N, C-alpha and C positions, 0 to 999 in steps of 0.2 A: 915942105912935102909931107911931113908927119901931120901937121895941123890940117892940111887939105884932106888927107885920108880919113882922119877922124870925123871931119865934117860930112863927108860923103856917107860914112857908115851910119851916122845919126839920121840923115835924111832917109836912107833906105829903111831903117827900123821904124821910123814914124809912118812911112807909107804902108808897111806890112801891118802895123797895129790898126791903122784906119780901116784897111781892107777886112780884117778879122771882125772888127766891131760891126761893119756893114753886114757881113754874112750872118752874124748871130741875130741881129735885129730882123733880117729878112725871114729866116726860118722860124723864128718865134712867132712872127705874125701869121705865117701860113698855118702853123700848128694850131694857133688859137682859132683861126677860121674853120679848120676841119673839125676841131672839138665842138664848136658851136653848132655846126651842121649836124653832127651825130646826136647831140643833145636834143635838137629840134625834132629829129626823126623819132627819137625815143619817146618824147612827150606826145607826139602825134599818135603813135601806136598804142600808148597806154590808155587812151580814151575810147577805144573801140575794140570789139571782139570779132569783127568781120574780117574774113580773109578770102581772097579770090580762090574759087574751086577750080582744080585742073579741068581742062576741056574734056578729057576722056571719062570723067565722072558725072558729067552733066546729064547723061541719059541712063544712069544706073538706078535700078529699083531693088530694094531689099527683098529676098525671097520670102514668100508667105508659106508657112507650114501648117498643115491640118493634122492633128493627132488622130490615130485610128480609134474608133469608138470602143469603149470598154464595157464589159458586161458583168453582171452579178447574178448569182443563182440561189435558189432556195427550193427545198422539197417540203411540201406541206400536204395536209389532208391525207395522212398515211393510213392505209388499211393493209396490214401485212400479216400473212399467216404462213406457217410451215406445214406442208402436207406429207404424211408418211403413209405409204401404201400398206394396207392390212394384209398380212399373209393368209394363205389358205388355212382354214381352221383345222385343228387336230381335235377330233371329237373325243370327249371323255367317254371312257368305256365302262359299261356295267357287265358283270358276269352272271350267267345263269348256270347252275349246277344241278345235275340229277344223276342217278345211277340205276342200274338194273342188272339182271343176270346176263352174262355175256352170251350173245347169240353166235352160234357157230355154223359152219357149212357142213356138207355131207361127210367130209373127211375130218371133222372136228376142229377145223381151224376157225378162229374168230373172224367175223366179218370186219370190213374196214370201218374207219371212223364215220363215213357218210351213212353207213347202215346202222351203226350203233347209236349215233347221236342225231341222225336225221339231217345233217348238213356237213359239208366238207369244211366249213369255217368253224372248226372246233378242235379241241384236244381231248384225247381219251387215254386212260391208262387202266390196267387190269390190277385188281387187288382183291383181298378177301371179302366174301359176301355170303349172306345166308341163302345159298342156293347150291345145286349140285355142282355147278362149276364156279369159277371165279366171277366176280362182278365187274362190270364196266362202269367207270366214272367219267361222265362227260362234263366238259367245261366249255361253254359257248360265250364268246364276247359279243356284245351289242353296242353299237354307237348310240349314245344318248343325244338329246337335243342341245346339249351344252358342248361348246367348243372353245379351245384356247388358240389364240393367234398372236404371233410375234409381229413386230413392226419392221418394215424394210429400213435398212441403214441409209438407203438413198432417199432424198427428200426433194420435194418441189416447192418452189417459191410462188406464192399466190399474193398478188399485190394490186393495189389501185392507189396511185399517188398523183399529186399535182406538181409539175415542174414549173416554177416561175423564173423568168429570165428578165432581169432589169437591163434596159438598154437606153441609149440616148433618144430612141424613137418611141419609148413607152415600155410598159411591162407586157412581155409575151408570156403565154401560158400554154401548157400541154397536159392533158389528162392521159396519163400513161397507165396501161393495164397489162397484166400478164396474159390476158386473152387476145391481145392485138400485137402484131409484129411491128407496126408503125402507127404512131399517133400524131395527128396534125398539131402544129404550133400556130397559135392564133395571136394576132395583134389587132386590137380594135375590131374583133369579130371576123377578120380576114385571115386566111391561111397564108403564112409566110415561110413555112418549112415543115419538117417532120422530125420526130424524135423516136429513137428505138433503143431498147435495152440490150446491150451486148453481153452483160454478165451481172450476176447477183450473188452476194454472199451474206452469211449471217453468223453472228457470234454465239447464237443460242446452241446449247448442247442438245443432242438427240435424246428423247425420252427413253429410259430403260424400263419399260413396262410390258406386261403381257395382258392382252385383252381377253375377257371372258364374254362369249356371246351366247345368247339364248333367245330363240324365236325373234331374231332381228334386233334385240336389245343388247347393249354392251355395258360392261363394267370392268373395273380393274380386277384381274385375278389375284386372289390371295397368294402371295409369293411363297409363304411357308407351306401351305397345303399343296400348292402346285409342285413344290420341290419334293415333298413326301410322296405324292402321287406318282411322279416320274421315277422316283427311287424304287418304290415297290413294284412298279410296272417293269422296270429294267431287271428286277430280280426274278419276278414271276414268269415272264414270257420265255426267257431262255430255259428255265426249268421245265415248263410244260412242253416245250419243243423237244427237249432232251428225252423225256419219258413218254412222249406221245406214242401210243400203240404198243407199249411194253408193259410187262408185269412188274409190280413193285412190292417190296415188303412193307410191313406195318410202320416202321420208323420213317421210311421214305414217304409213305402216304401221309403221315402226320406232318412232315415238313412241307409237303405240297399244300396241304390244307391250311397250314399256318400262313403260308405265303399268299394264298387266295384270300384269306380273311383280312390280312393286313392291307392288301390292295383294295379290297371292297370298302374297308373302313375309310381309307384315304380318299377314295372316290366320292363317298357320301359327304365327307367334310368339305371337299373342294367345291362341289356344286351347291352346297348349302351355305356358302359364305363367299364374300368378295372383298376386295381390298378397298372398297369405297367408290363413291361416284366419280365419273370421269372428269378430270380437270380440263379436257379438251372435247371437241365434238367429232362425231363420225358422219361422213357424208361421201356417198358415191365410192365406197371402198377405201377411203382415206381417213386417217386420223389427223384432224386439223387443229393446230395449236396457234394461238396468238403469239406473235413475235415479242419476246421480252426486250430485245435491243433492236434499234432501227436497222433495216437492211442497208447494205452498202451496194451502190449501183455503179455500173459503167454505162453511161448514157451517151449516145452519139446524136448530136443535133445538127441537121443540115438546114441552113437558112437560105432564103432568097438573097441574091447579091444586093438588092436594094436595102437590106437591113443587116448585111454581114459583109464588112469590108476587110476583115482580118480574122485569121484563125486564132482561137484561144482555147486553153484548157483551164477549167475552173474546178474547185474542190469545195465540197459541202458535207460536213459530218461523215467523213470517210468515203463519200461518193465522188466519182470523177465524171465531170461533164465536159465533153469535147464538142466545141462549136466550130463548124466549118461552113464556108460559103459554098 
């Protein structure tokens, strides 16, 4: 019995071992077949870069983009002047003096200044004189042909410039003047828009001069003599007005005469000299000076849609040029 059982156990073990060897050989062969197939696919794909395109991409076209045209600007052929209005002239005054015995009316009262001096535009005062009564001293102001004029602090801008606009279509140009509100923009001789100046500024300081005029000719007034003339005038005129038509003593009369002499001397020196030739010109009531620095402009340019497809703001030497369709 024991020997029979051992023989059966050996037979069963041998069968199990044979079955395990069969299974190992079977799976090894399948794995080798699959590995060979994958290697073949890998070798095939390594020799080409083509791949099938998905069906939904077959009709796709990349979008085409067109950049908006860009512009460049320049301001050339500048003629730029600053104009200052010349103020109303203040004429230089010359004084006429004479004296006579005072004329009186029926009751012994002196006649008025018009009677004594022959004009209401005069001052008179009564003082000692070699006659029965006091003497009358007349002082009459006369405007000479010389005048001094100040310049207005307001100034106007006088200009004639060329605006050049570079574009993909060619160079456009516009001749812009202070005399015209709008100026045509030309491209190849054809008008393609208009330009207008909305604002102008200048870095130039205003001239601090006083002009001397004489018979239509101008010069710079000598500032030293002009200051003395105004100083003596501002002293004399109130004095004459205060003593006008009154009697004065000898010392007061001497003070009046000294003031008159000082004023007359300053007047002679003022009209006999000038501060030199004009650095600028005079035209139509304006003092015109060439600009030292280029003007800065604010220019609006409106172009036809055929040459302006986008709005742009450009800058040139302090100027701002706005291009609009």
